[in-house]
N, C-alpha and C positions, 0 to 999 in steps of 0.2 A: 449793084453791091460789089465791092472789091473782093477779089479772090483771096482767101487766106489759106495758106498751106503750112505744114509743119516739117521742120528739118531737124533731124537728130544727128549730131556729129560725134562719132565714137572713135576713141583711140584703140588701136589693136591691143590684144592681150600681150603679156610679157614675152618678149623674144629672147632667143639665146644671146643676142648682142646686149640686151638690157642687163643681163646677168653677168656679163664679162667685162674685164677692163678693156679700155679702148684699143690697146695694142693687140688684143686677141679677137677682135671683131671681124666678121666676114661680110661678104657683099650682099647676101640675101638669106638671112637666117630664118628658120622656122620658129615655132613656139617652144618654150620650156614646158616641163611637166606642170609647173605652177600656172603658166600661161594657158595651157589646155584646160585646166580646171576653171580659170577665170572665164574663158570663152564659153564653157558649159553653163556657168552661172548666168552670164550675160544672156545666153540663148534661152534659158529657161523662162526668164521674165519678158522676153521680147514680144511674144504674141500680144501682150496687153497694150503695146504701143500701136497696134493695128497699122503696121507699115505697108505701103503700097509698092514701094520700090526700094531695093537694097543695092547699094553701089559701093564698090571697093577699089582701093588702090591696087596696082598690079604686083606689089611686093608679096612675097610668100607669107609673111607674118600677118598681113591684112587678109589675104585670101584664106588662110587657115582660120582666122577669127570669124570671117564671114561665113565660111563653110559650116561652122557650128550653128550659126543662126539659121542657115538654110534648113537644117534638120528639124527645127521646131516651127518654122513658118511656111515651108514649101514655096518660098518666093524664088523667082528666077533671078539670080544675082547678076549684076552688070559690072564691068570693069571700066573705070575712067583712068587713063594714064595720068591725067593732070592732078590726081589726088595723091601722087607719090610723095615721099619724104623729101625735104630740102636737101639738095646735093645730087639727087639722082642715084643711080646704081653704080657703085664704085668699090674698088679694092684699095687697101692702104689706109694709113691713119696719120701720116705727116705730109706736108705740102710736096715733098720731093718723091713720095711713094704713091700718092693718090693717082689712080688711073680709072677711067670709065670702063664699065663692064656692060655686056649686052642686056642683062636682065633676062627673065625667062622668055623663051620664044613662044609663038602661037601653039606649036605642037606640044611643047613642054607643059604649058598651062592646060591645054585640052586633055592631056594624059593624066595630069595630077589633079585637076579640078574640072571634071567634065560637065558640071552643071552650069558653069559660068558663060555668060554672053561676052565674047571677046571682040573688041573693036578692030576694024580693018588695019589700023595703024600698027598693031602688034603683028609682026610677021616672023619670018625665019631668022631675022637679025635681032630678035628680042624687042622689048618695049623701050629700053633706053638707048640701044644701038651704040654703046660704047662712047657716047658723047662725053665731053669734059665735065668735070665737077660743076654743078650748078651753084652760082653765087646766091647770096641772100637777096640781092636786088632782083635777079631773075626769078627767084622763088616768089617774091612779092608781086611781080608782074603776073606770074601764073595764078597766085591767089586771087588777084583782081579778075583774071579771066574766069576762074571758077565761080566767083561771085556773080559775074555777068551771066554765065550759063545757068546758075541756080535761079536767078531772077527770071530768065527767059523761059526755063522749063517748068518751074514750080508755080508759075502764076498763070498758066494756061487754064488750069482747072484745079480745084482744091484737091490736095493729095498729102500723103505723109511719106516722107523719104528719109532714109538713113544713109550717111556716108561713113564708111570705115576707113580711117586714114591714120595719120601719124602726129606725134606730139608737136614737133617744131612747125610743121606746115599748118596744123590746126591753130597754133598761136598766131601765125602770120595771117591766116584767114580771118580770125576773130579780131585781131588788132586793126585790120583794115576796115572792119565794120564800124567800130566805135572809138578808135584812137587810143584805146587802153591796151596794155599788155597784161593779159590774165596770167594766173599761175600755171605752171606746167601741169597738164592733165595726167592723172594716174592711168595705169593700164586698164582698159575697157571703160574708162570714164565717159559718161554721156552728157552732152550739152544739147539743150533743146532751144531751137530758134523758131520764131514765127515769121513767115515769109509772106509779104504782100507786094503788090506792084511798087517798085522803086524803094522798098525798104525791107530790111531784115533786122529783127529785134530779138535779143537773147532773153529767154524766159528763165533758164537756170543753166548753171555751168558745173562741169566736173563732178557729176553725181556718180557715186559708186555704191548706192544702197543695195544693189544686187549682189555685192560681194561680202562674205564674212570677213572680219578684221584680219584673219590670218592669211587671206589671199590678196590683200591690198599691196600693191607695189608701184614703183615709179618706172 
């Protein structure tokens, strides 16, 4: 019988950049007060999903969202660099001012988020290492790489896994799966996919039932 696993893709809670005009955005913001409330509501309902593995992007906003989930599940969270937002870690908002930034270093993550399992590729030079801005085409290649890793790791045995990532990268990931461009996910929106050898099928998309109306944001 073919192995069937379940994958939940979750957008992070509202970040400070989500609430600011583009010209005021910074390279690695944390969550707003609204975002912290969203993360708490997400976390409160999370035990019902019976997740086995919890995996986060290395950005601060995803780590803070994931940290809230850890408090209600006691899972050991992992970091996958490949779940980061399209573009990578950068400062600036116009083509002539954009510059790659390091991203948090291994020691910075360990100090701020001691419960997380940090991959060897994150070292003293950060997780992005000040590389140039990542193009859309390169992000799509990365999304394909994440799909391959997902199929390889989630089909060894039945499991339930959650990825905490970002809006644009989530869209690229899902578009590669079925050729459609879904709507932009709201903050902490959950998409549920069924993973079998050689196939990933979406069961539902962009659910925010865990949020009261006044906490829903884009």
